[in-house]
N, C-alpha and C positions, 0 to 999 in steps of 0.2 A: 504493500500500500505506499502511496506517495502523496503527501500532503502538500497543497500549493494554494496560492491566492486565487480569487475569483478572476482577477485580471489575467494572470498566467493561464489559467484554465481556458478563458475565453479566447486568448491568443492562439493556443494550440488548436482549439475547435476550428478557428478561423482559417489557420493554415491548413488544416486538414481538409476543410471544405474547398480551398483554393487549388489543392493538389487533385482532388477527385473531381471537381467540376470544370476546372479550367486547364491545368497543366497536362493531365493525363489525356484528355480529348485532343489537345493539341499535338501530343507526341504520337498518339494513334493515327491522326490525320498525316503527320510527317512520315510515319513508316508506310502508310498506304501509298502516299505519293512516290516515296523512294521505291517501293515494291513495283509500281507502274513503269519505271525507268528501265527495267530489264534485269540483266545478270546481277544477282544479289552477291555473288562471291566477290566482286570488286567494287561494289557500291558502298562508298564511304558514308553516304547520307543515311543509307539503311541501317548500317552498323551503328552509327552515332545515334540514331533515333532509338534503336533497340537498347543501347547502353543506357540512354536517358530514361527510358521506360522502366528498366530494371531499378534504376536509381529512385525514381519516383514511387514505384510500387514497394520498395524497401523502406522508404521514408513513410508511406501511408501505414504499412503494417507496424512500424515502430511506433508511429503516433497513435494508433488504435490500441496497442498494448499499454502505452502510457495512460491513455484516457480511461481505459477500462479499469486500472488500478488507481486512478487519481481520486483524491477526496479534497474537496474545497474545505479550507480552514475557516471555521466561523469566527470572524474577527471580535465578536462579543466575548468570546472565551479566552482571547489572548490577553495576558496580563503583562503589566510593564514592570512588575517587580524584579524579574529576572530575564535574562537573555533566552530567547527561544525562536523558533521559525516565525518569520515576518517581523522580528524585532528590528528597530532601526537604532544602531549603536553608534555613538560618538566616542572616539578613543584617542589617546595621545601615545605616539611612539616615544618612549622615554629615552632612546638613544639620540634622537635629534629633536625632540619637542615638536614634531609635526603632528598636526591634527587630521584625522580622517573620519568619514562617516560612511557606514556601509548598512545596507539591509540584509538580513540573513533570509536567503530565498531558497526554493527548491531548486535541485540541479537543473530543472528544464527552464527555469526562469532566470538563472544566473547570468548577469551581464555586467562586466566590470565598468563599462562606459556609463551605465545607469547608476552605479554604485551598488549593485546587487551581487553578492557573493553566495556561493553554494554552501548550504548546510553541511556539506560533505568536504569542505575545504579545511586545511589545517587550522586556519585563524578562527573560522566559525565553530569548529569542534571544540577548540580551546575556550571560546566564549561562552557556549551553551551553559546555562545554569548559573552563570555569574551575575553580579549586580554592580550597580553604579559605584565607583570608589575602589572596586577590586583591581588588583594587578595580576596579569597572567604573563606567563612566558610561552611563546609559541615557537616550535621547530618548523622552519620553513626551508626550502631548498638552499636559500642564500645564507642561512644560519639561524640564529635565534632571535626573535623579536620580543622585547618587553613592552607590554601595553598596559596603559591604565585606562579603565572604563570611565569615561566622563559622565555619559548619561544613556539612558535606554528609554526608548518610545516606541509607539506603533505608527 
């Protein structure tokens, strides 16, 4: 079972619909057109379209499995007293006093540009269950980070 926000669930549903209703029919049309051109053994367009069809079908199957096991987290049951999934955490790197803010998200919603880190990342795993004012040490590929949690919100 995979917990996620309503926003993340809706994005996955929209992407699945796009793949099933737009992308897959386009690829099927491309395969049909390439097949009409004759010899399939040397037909680059045909092979490229078949590869794309396989990629799309694989993505569709993957997303269907994710959505089957997805559970939307009820925001009214999320508390701000400790860090958990969907918590917004402001923290300070004690080595250089730089501040950063991240939202703990499901692996399917993680996007560093949006400030969302996966609940399965080393930083998020170290933060889970902690409270504002706590200090944590996190082992990351670049070494060890010492972080102080400044605030926790939703």
